[in-house]
C-alpha positions in Angstrom: -20.2 -4.9 11.2 -19.4 -4.1 14.8 -15.7 -4.2 16.3 -16.6 -7.4 18.5 -18.0 -9.1 15.2 -14.7 -8.4 13.4 -12.6 -9.7 16.7 -14.9 -12.9 16.6 -13.7 -13.7 12.9 -10.1 -13.9 14.1 -11.1 -16.8 16.3 -12.4 -18.9 13.3 -10.4 -21.6 11.8 -8.3 -20.8 8.7 -10.7 -23.4 6.8 -14.0 -21.4 7.8 -12.6 -18.2 7.0 -11.1 -19.4 3.6 -14.5 -20.9 2.4 -16.3 -17.7 3.1 -13.5 -15.1 1.7 -13.0 -17.3 -1.6 -16.6 -17.5 -2.3 -16.3 -13.4 -2.8 -13.6 -13.9 -5.5 -13.4 -15.3 -9.0 -11.3 -12.8 -11.2 -8.0 -11.9 -10.0 -6.2 -8.9 -11.2 -2.9 -7.5 -11.7 -1.3 -4.3 -13.2 1.8 -3.3 -15.0 3.6 -0.9 -12.4 6.4 0.7 -11.5 7.8 1.6 -7.8 10.0 4.7 -7.2 11.2 5.3 -4.1 12.6 9.0 -4.4 14.6 9.2 -1.0 15.4 7.1 1.9 16.4 10.0 4.1 14.0 10.4 6.9 13.4 12.5 9.9 11.0 10.2 11.6 13.3 7.2 12.3 10.6 4.7 12.9 12.1 1.3 14.7 10.1 -0.8 12.3 11.8 0.8 9.3 14.9 -0.7 7.5 14.6 1.6 4.6 15.6 4.9 6.4 19.1 6.3 6.3 21.0 9.4 7.3 23.6 9.3 4.9 21.1 8.1 2.0 20.0 9.4 -1.2 17.6 12.1 -2.6 16.9 11.6 -6.5 16.7 14.7 -8.4 13.5 15.7 -10.3 15.0 14.6 -13.6 16.2 11.4 -12.2 12.4 10.3 -11.0 10.8 11.7 -14.4 13.6 9.5 -16.4 12.8 6.6 -14.4 9.0 7.0 -14.8 9.0 7.5 -18.4 11.4 4.5 -18.9 8.9 2.4 -17.2 6.0 3.8 -19.2 7.8 2.7 -22.5 8.1 -0.8 -20.9 4.2 -0.6 -20.3 3.8 0.6 -17.0 0.4 2.3 -16.5 0.8 3.1 -12.9 3.5 4.9 -11.2 3.8 4.4 -7.6 6.1 7.0 -6.1 7.0 7.2 -2.2 9.9 7.7 0.1 10.3 9.0 3.4 10.2 12.3 5.5 13.1 14.1 3.9 13.5 17.4 5.5 15.3 19.1 2.7 12.5 18.8 0.1 8.9 20.2 0.1 5.9 20.6 -2.5 7.7 22.0 -5.1 9.8 19.1 -5.7 6.6 16.8 -6.1 4.8 19.4 -8.2 7.6 19.6 -10.5 7.8 15.7 -10.9 4.1 15.2 -11.4 3.7 18.2 -13.7 6.6 16.7 -16.0 5.4 13.2 -15.9 1.9 14.4 -16.7 2.9 16.2 -19.8 4.8 13.3 -21.2 2.5 10.2 -20.4 -0.9 9.1 -19.3 0.1 6.8 -16.6 -1.6 7.1 -13.5 0.5 9.0 -10.7 -0.2 7.0 -7.3 2.0 8.8 -4.9 3.0 9.7 -1.4 1.6 8.0 1.8 -0.7 9.9 4.0 2.2 10.3 6.5 4.2 11.8 3.8 1.5 14.1 3.0 1.1 15.0 6.8 4.5 15.7 7.2 5.3 17.7 4.2 2.2 19.6 4.6 3.1 20.6 8.2 6.8 21.4 7.1 5.2 23.6 4.5 3.1 25.2 7.0 0.0 24.5 4.7 -3.3 23.0 5.3 -3.7 19.1 4.5 -6.4 20.5 1.9 -4.2 23.1 0.1 -1.4 20.5 -0.1 -3.4 17.9 -1.6 -5.3 20.1 -3.8 -2.0 21.5 -5.3 -0.5 18.1 -6.0 -4.0 17.0 -7.4 -3.6 20.0 -10.0 0.1 18.8 -10.6 -1.2 15.3 -11.7 -1.5 13.3 -8.5 -4.4 10.8 -9.0 -4.1 8.1 -6.1 -2.6 8.0 -2.7 -0.9 4.3 -2.2 -2.1 3.6 1.4 1.1 3.4 3.4 1.9 4.6 6.4 -1.3 3.2 8.2 0.8 0.4 10.2 -1.9 0.1 12.7 -4.3 2.4 13.5 -4.1 2.3 17.2 -2.1 5.0 18.9 -1.1 2.6 21.6 0.9 0.6 18.6 1.9 3.6 16.8 3.8 5.1 19.9 5.9 1.9 19.9 6.5 1.4 16.3 6.3 4.7 14.6 6.4 7.5 17.5 7.3 10.4 15.2 5.1 9.8 12.4 1.3 10.9 12.1 -1.0 9.2 14.5 -4.0 7.3 13.5 -6.4 10.2 13.4 -4.0 12.3 11.4 -3.7 9.4 8.8 -7.5 8.8 8.6 -7.9 12.7 8.4 -5.4 12.8 5.4 -7.4 10.0 3.8 -10.7 11.7 4.2 -9.6 15.1 2.8 -8.1 13.3 -0.1 -11.4 11.5 -0.8 -13.4 14.6 -0.7 -10.9 16.2 -3.1 -11.6 13.3 -5.4 -8.3 11.8 -4.8 -8.7 7.9 -4.4 -6.4 6.1 -2.3 -5.7 2.4 -1.2 -5.1 1.3 2.5 -2.6 -0.8 4.2 -2.1 -2.7 7.6 1.1 -3.9 8.8 1.1 -7.0 11.0 3.4 -9.1 12.7 5.3 -6.6 15.2 3.7 -5.6 18.5 0.1 -5.8 17.5 -2.9 -7.7 18.8 -5.6 -9.3 17.0 -7.8 -6.7 18.7 -5.5 -4.0 17.3 -5.9 -5.6 13.8 -9.9 -5.8 14.2 -10.0 -2.3 15.4 -7.9 -1.1 12.3 -10.1 -2.8 9.8 -13.2 -1.4 11.6 -11.9 2.2 11.4 -11.0 1.4 7.6 -14.7 0.1 6.9 -16.2 3.0 8.5 -14.3 5.8 6.8 -15.2 3.7 3.3 -18.9 4.0 4.1 -18.5 7.8 4.5 -16.6 8.4 1.6 -16.1 5.4 -0.9 -12.9 6.7 -1.6 -10.8 3.6 -1.1 -9.8 1.2 -3.9 -8.0 -1.7 -2.3 -6.6 -3.0 0.8 -3.0 -4.2 1.1 -1.9 -6.5 3.9 1.7 -5.8 4.5 3.9 -8.2 6.8 6.6 -7.0 9.0 9.9 -7.9 8.0 12.3 -7.4 10.8 15.8 -7.6 9.3 17.9 -4.4 9.6 15.3 -2.7 12.0 15.6 -1.4 15.4 12.6 -3.0 16.6 13.8 -6.7 15.6 11.7 -9.6 16.3 10.3 -12.6 14.2 8.4 -12.5 11.0 5.1 -13.9 11.5 3.7 -17.3 10.0 1.8 -18.2 7.1 -1.2 -19.0 8.8 -1.6 -15.8 10.6 -1.2 -13.9 7.2 -3.7 -16.1 5.5 -6.3 -15.9 8.1 -5.9 -12.1 8.1 -6.1 -11.8 4.5 -9.4 -13.6 4.7 -10.6 -11.6 7.6 -9.9 -8.5 5.7 -12.0 -9.8 2.5 -15.1 -10.6 4.8 -14.9 -7.2 6.7 -13.8 -4.6 3.7 -16.5 -6.0 1.6 -17.1 -2.4 0.5 -13.5 -2.5 -0.9 -12.9 -3.5 -4.7 -9.6 -5.1 -4.1 -7.8 -7.2 -1.4 -4.0 -7.5 -2.6 -1.9 -10.5 -2.0 1.4 -8.3 -2.1 3.7 -10.9 -3.6 7.0 -8.6 -2.7 6.3 -9.3 0.9 4.7 -12.8 0.8 6.6 -14.6 -2.1 5.0 -16.3 -5.1 3.9 -19.5 -3.2 2.2 -17.8 -0.4 0.6 -15.2 -2.9 -0.8 -18.1 -4.7 -2.2 -19.6 -2.0 -3.8 -16.5 -0.6 -5.7 -16.2 -3.8 -8.0 -19.0 -2.4 -8.2 -17.0 0.9 -9.7 -13.9 0.0 -7.2 -11.9 -2.1 -8.3 -11.0 -5.6 -5.3 -8.7 -6.8 -1.7 -9.7 -6.8 -0.6 -5.8 -7.2 1.5 -6.0 -10.4 4.9 -6.2 -12.0 6.2 -3.9 -9.1 9.4 -2.8 -11.0 12.2 -1.3 -8.6 10.6 -1.8 -5.1 13.3 -1.0 -2.5 11.5 -0.5 0.9 10.5 -4.2 1.5 13.9 -5.6 0.1 15.7 -3.4 2.7 14.0 -5.3 5.3 14.9 -8.6 4.0 12.1 -9.4 1.6 13.7 -12.4 -0.5 11.7 -11.9 -3.8 12.6 -11.0 -7.3 13.1 -7.3 -8.1 10.0 -7.8 -10.4 7.8 -10.3 -12.0 6.8 -9.9 -15.6 3.2 -9.9 -17.1 3.6 -13.7 -18.2 4.6 -14.8 -14.8 1.7 -13.1 -13.0 -0.8 -14.5 -15.5 0.8 -18.0 -14.6 0.7 -17.6 -10.9 -3.1 -16.6 -11.1 -4.0 -19.4 -13.3 -2.4 -21.8 -10.9 -4.5 -20.7 -8.1 -7.6 -21.7 -10.3 -8.5 -18.0 -11.1 -9.2 -16.1 -14.0 -6.4 -13.6 -14.9 -7.2 -9.8 -15.7 -4.8 -6.8 -16.4 -6.3 -3.7 -14.6 -5.7 0.0 -14.2 -4.7 1.8 -11.0 -8.5 2.4 -10.2 -9.2 -1.5 -10.6 -11.2 -1.0 -14.0 -10.4 -4.4 -16.0 -8.6 -3.6 -19.1 -8.2 -7.4 -20.5 -8.8 -10.8 -19.5 -6.5 -13.7 -19.9 
């Protein structure tokens, strides 16, 4: 699919897009997962971020491991560990965490965005390949996909000027895929980007997937302006649904298109399941990044609530693992 064809999709009506995207989905999946935000102290200070805090926290290795193992006891099969660009830690911190978790449970470690990988590798004076290889040996299996924002450097110079640029984000993902580390991909909408920027973002993801087949799922993130320096207004529901539908049509080579209930809310998430989304992420125990920017959603949703939400959209619920292998239909 060419860039101009993706741009054209955004000009179609929500009804047209929804009909096309919904035909691609029947089963809707979820996981039992835990989010752990290990720190909120960040050197990058992005104007779009409400999570960063110079006087914030850094969890110890023991604290992170304890939190992970407690979640595993509650049924978590996927551990989503992300934070920020903290100048006081390095690779040994992550190696110790991943090694300890891997010794004590078989939950999948999905950790560190591509921008975190780029920041910490550069700080350590290591190549991306060496950094990722060491983390893989310690137990890292998937990169979560954050930090992509919009893969247009014109936009990134405004919203995240001190983070890895678009080429660097894609490079980290390419190397991870070459090493056998799968990943997700995200796109953050509703700040200063244009529809062409969104189309370009999706085009670049599709092209890399054609080369590596390393992406598992795509997550649409919605910019929440509360407590950010950039400010502004949250985009509307029609825009969100159209973008989810376009993403499903364009990223046909991705297993999953997530309706991330933490940012969308339960009602819009349910609607999105008829506009191309085929996954609701999971229980998402402990998420703090979106909530710090004003997400008015629960701290987590239990398994039964997720099943009810999916059935309410007329879809078949199925629990999956972190790699999108179905474990059980409901």
